[in-house]
C-alpha positions, 0 to 999 in steps of 0.5 A: 499500500505504501509509505504508512503515516501515523494518525494517533498512537494508542500507548501500552501500559507496561509493553512496548506494543504499538497501535495506530490508525494509519494513512497512506497512499491507498486511505487517501486515494478517492476510490477508497474515500473513507477507509482506513485501516487498524495496524496492529505492530509490536515494538519492531513496526512488523505486524498484521494488518486488519481490516475491520467495516466501520461507519456512521450512522445519523441518530434518530431524533425520535429515539435519543429524544426518549427518556424515562427517569429515574430507573429504577423508580419508586413512586413517580418518573420522568419521560423526555420525548419528541413531541409532534404537533400532527400527530397524536402521541401516546405514553403508556407503562406496559408489563411482561405480558403486554397489559397497559398498566398506565396509559397518558394521552400526549399533549401537542406540541412542537420539539422537545417535551417532557411528562410526569407519571404516577407509579404509587399505583403501579406494582414493583417489577419491570416494565415497558415505557411506550410511545406511540404516535402515528407509525412510530413506537418507540419503547425503554424500559423501566424498573419499579421498585 
């Protein structure tokens, strides 16, 4: 592949091994745009080149915004979500059999929003908090103590 240029070196405690993410003529070629490889070498700079596919994906805003805190919880929980004014959204607490324990319609709004669920009538156990709206269904685990 040509001359290797170290982009990053990771020191190893109590040893002389060297791990490098390298950049050379192969990784610089437009046909290989965005590709790189990691060279795992000993102190004498000879070793194996391993190829691992990697990628970066854009996160789903709905998934990233949907949080349930605190978890575990006892008397109440705060649900953060991404509200959509054009879609009716419902938050449910569902047990292991799929039975809805709590159900609350979300106020129509736009952007990040939050609501509080009262868990005082919910028995201790493992549940799922489900956000439903339009074609979307997002779940998070919840432990009630």
